[in-house]
C-alpha positions as CSV (number, residue, x, y, z in Angstrom):
1,M,-26.7,56.5,37.9
2,V,-27.3,56.2,42.0
3,F,-30.0,54.1,43.1
4,I,-32.2,55.4,45.7
5,D,-35.0,53.4,47.2
6,I,-37.2,55.7,49.0
7,Q,-39.1,52.9,50.6
8,H,-36.5,51.2,52.1
9,R,-34.1,54.1,53.0
10,E,-31.6,53.0,50.8
11,V,-28.9,54.5,48.6
12,T,-26.4,52.4,46.3
13,L,-23.4,54.3,44.6
14,K,-21.1,52.6,42.1
15,L,-17.5,53.3,41.8
16,V,-15.0,52.1,39.0
17,Y,-11.9,52.1,38.7
18,Y,-10.7,52.3,35.3
19,G,-7.3,52.7,33.2
20,P,-4.8,50.9,31.1
21,A,-3.8,47.2,31.9
22,L,-1.8,46.7,34.5
23,S,-1.8,50.2,36.1
24,G,-2.8,48.9,39.0
25,K,-6.8,49.0,39.4
26,T,-6.9,45.7,40.9
27,T,-4.2,46.4,43.4
28,N,-6.2,49.2,44.6
29,L,-9.2,47.2,45.3
30,Q,-6.9,44.4,47.2
31,Q,-5.4,47.0,49.4
32,L,-9.2,48.6,50.1
33,H,-10.3,45.0,51.2
34,R,-7.0,44.3,53.2
35,M,-7.6,47.9,54.8
36,L,-11.4,47.2,55.5
37,G,-10.7,43.9,57.0
38,D,-14.2,42.1,58.1
39,C,-16.1,45.6,57.9
40,T,-17.3,44.6,54.6
41,G,-18.7,41.4,55.6
42,T,-17.7,40.0,51.8
43,Q,-14.8,38.7,50.1
44,L,-13.3,40.5,47.1
45,M,-14.4,38.7,44.1
46,T,-12.2,38.6,41.2
47,L,-11.8,36.8,37.9
48,N,-8.7,36.5,36.0
49,T,-7.2,35.3,33.2
50,R,-4.4,32.9,33.2
51,D,-2.2,35.9,32.8
52,D,-3.2,37.4,36.0
53,R,-5.2,40.1,34.7
54,T,-8.4,41.2,35.7
55,L,-10.7,39.7,32.9
56,F,-14.2,40.9,34.1
57,F,-14.7,43.1,37.1
58,D,-13.8,43.0,40.7
59,L,-16.9,44.0,42.9
60,L,-16.0,45.1,46.8
61,P,-19.6,46.3,48.4
62,L,-19.4,48.2,51.3
63,Q,-22.1,48.9,53.4
64,M,-23.1,51.3,56.2
65,T,-26.3,52.6,58.1
66,T,-26.3,56.2,59.6
67,A,-27.8,57.2,62.5
68,G,-31.0,58.0,61.0
69,G,-31.7,54.6,59.8
70,M,-30.3,55.5,56.1
71,S,-28.6,52.6,54.3
72,I,-26.0,53.2,52.0
73,K,-24.1,50.8,49.8
74,V,-20.6,51.4,47.9
75,K,-19.9,49.0,45.2
76,L,-16.6,49.2,43.7
77,F,-15.5,47.6,40.5
78,T,-12.5,47.9,38.2
79,V,-12.7,47.1,34.5
80,P,-10.3,45.1,32.5
81,G,-7.4,47.4,30.8
82,Q,-6.6,45.2,27.7
83,V,-7.8,46.8,24.4
84,Y,-10.1,43.9,23.4
85,H,-12.3,44.5,26.3
86,A,-13.5,47.3,25.2
87,A,-17.3,46.2,25.2
88,T,-16.8,44.8,29.0
89,R,-15.3,48.2,29.9
90,R,-18.5,49.7,28.8
91,I,-20.9,47.4,30.5
92,V,-19.2,48.1,33.5
93,L,-19.7,51.5,33.2
94,Q,-23.1,51.5,33.3
95,G,-24.6,53.0,35.9
96,A,-21.3,54.9,37.3
97,D,-21.4,57.4,39.7
98,G,-17.6,57.8,40.0
99,V,-14.4,56.7,38.2
100,V,-11.0,56.9,39.3
101,F,-8.6,56.7,36.4
102,V,-5.5,54.9,37.4
103,A,-2.9,56.0,35.3
104,D,1.0,54.5,35.1
105,S,3.4,56.9,36.4
106,R,6.1,55.8,34.0
107,I,6.8,58.2,31.0
108,S,6.9,55.1,28.6
109,E,3.4,54.9,29.7
110,T,2.2,58.1,28.6
111,R,0.8,56.8,25.4
112,G,-1.4,54.0,26.8
113,N,-2.4,56.2,29.7
114,N,-3.9,58.9,27.1
115,E,-5.4,56.2,24.9
116,S,-7.6,54.6,27.7
117,F,-8.3,57.9,28.8
118,A,-9.8,59.0,25.6
119,D,-11.3,55.2,25.9
120,L,-13.0,56.4,29.2
121,R,-14.6,59.2,27.4
122,Q,-15.9,57.6,25.0
123,N,-17.4,54.8,26.8
124,L,-18.9,56.8,29.2
125,A,-20.6,58.9,26.1
126,E,-22.1,55.5,24.9
127,N,-23.6,55.0,28.1
128,A,-25.3,58.5,27.7
129,I,-23.3,59.5,31.0
130,A,-22.0,63.2,30.3
131,F,-18.1,63.7,31.4
132,E,-19.3,66.8,33.7
133,D,-21.9,65.1,35.5
134,I,-19.8,62.1,36.7
135,A,-17.2,62.4,39.8
136,V,-13.5,61.6,38.5
137,A,-10.3,61.2,40.8
138,I,-6.7,60.6,39.0
139,Q,-4.4,58.5,40.3
140,F,-0.8,58.6,39.4
141,N,0.2,55.2,40.6
142,K,3.6,53.1,40.4
143,R,5.3,56.1,42.2
144,D,8.4,53.5,43.4
145,L,9.4,52.8,39.8
146,E,12.3,54.3,37.9
147,G,11.5,56.4,34.8
148,I,8.4,58.2,36.4
149,R,6.9,61.4,35.9
150,S,8.1,63.9,38.7
151,D,6.2,65.5,41.6
152,E,6.5,68.8,39.8
153,E,5.3,67.3,36.4
154,V,2.4,65.3,38.1
155,T,1.4,68.8,40.0
156,R,1.1,70.7,36.5
157,I,-0.9,68.1,35.0
158,A,-3.3,68.4,38.1
159,A,-3.5,72.0,37.5
160,K,-4.7,71.7,33.8
161,G,-8.1,70.1,35.2
162,S,-10.8,70.2,38.0
163,E,-10.0,66.4,39.2
164,P,-8.5,65.8,42.3
165,V,-5.2,63.9,41.4
166,F,-3.6,61.7,43.8
167,Q,0.2,60.0,43.8
168,A,0.2,56.3,44.9
169,T,2.4,53.4,45.5
170,A,-0.7,50.8,45.3
171,I,1.4,47.6,46.0
172,Q,2.3,49.1,49.0
173,G,-1.1,50.8,49.9
174,I,0.4,54.1,49.6
175,G,-2.3,56.8,48.1
176,V,-5.1,54.0,48.1
177,A,-7.1,55.0,50.7
178,E,-6.7,59.1,49.9
179,T,-7.8,58.3,46.3
180,F,-10.9,56.6,47.7
181,A,-11.7,59.0,50.0
182,G,-11.2,61.9,47.2
183,L,-13.7,59.9,45.0
184,A,-16.2,59.0,47.3
185,S,-16.4,62.6,48.3
186,T,-16.7,64.2,45.0
187,T,-19.2,61.8,44.1
188,W,-21.5,62.3,47.4
189,K,-21.1,66.0,46.6
190,K,-22.1,66.0,43.0
191,L,-25.2,63.2,43.6
192,D,-26.0,65.7,46.7
193,R,-26.4,68.4,44.2
194,R,-28.4,66.6,41.6
195,Y,-30.8,64.2,44.3
196,E,-30.6,66.7,47.4
197,L,-29.5,63.5,49.6
198,D,-28.9,65.8,52.9
199,R,-32.2,67.4,52.5
200,R,-34.4,64.0,51.7
201,F,-32.4,61.7,53.8
202,G,-30.5,63.8,56.2
203,V,-27.1,62.5,55.5
204,S,-24.6,65.2,54.9
205,H,-21.6,64.9,53.1
206,D,-19.3,65.2,56.5
207,Q,-21.6,62.7,57.9
208,F,-21.4,60.3,55.0
209,M,-17.3,60.7,54.6
210,E,-17.0,60.3,58.4
211,R,-19.0,56.8,58.4
212,L,-17.2,55.8,55.1
213,M,-13.6,56.5,56.1
214,G,-14.3,55.3,59.7
215,L,-14.8,51.7,58.2
216,V,-11.4,52.1,56.5
217,H,-9.8,53.5,59.8
218,R,-11.2,50.9,61.7
219,G,-10.2,48.0,59.2
220,E,-6.6,49.2,59.4
221,G,-6.5,49.3,63.1
């Protein structure tokens, strides 16, 4: 889980984008990287197969320092969606603090979404991470395509669970920042309840979110 370095006043969060193959996980990170511009200080690292699917993971590290001198790093990963990369998904999930499940909005992809979500639960369990202990957000992507679930259906699905649900067309950048913000917010709240980050380091949820989204909006500008 979260890495806390007391001596160097540093906290590192790990957020993972999970979901079936070609649901838009990599596209989300690419769009975030574009929004952030030069704010990350690093390049988006991608390993692709010959058919241009993510083979291992993407890593988009963000770093910011609070007014009190606290360094907060946010590392973003994606996992490969293909069924035969199960071991890699399990490894990438190790130590995750939050997960975005990127679902394909098309009704024809319902089975793939369900199987991938079950795979997420299983891999979390195998990493000794209780589903209730990790921050989870859900993104219904590809809202620009035909044959998708209606807005009303997505709303009904969202009402059945406690996880925040977002709609997106990641290839156009729509809903990407909102999904990222939703996961980051949920993650910080869960970690603060467990590790008292505000009391110990003087960084409130609102301060964290203001700095984090300030990077995104600064990059957009």
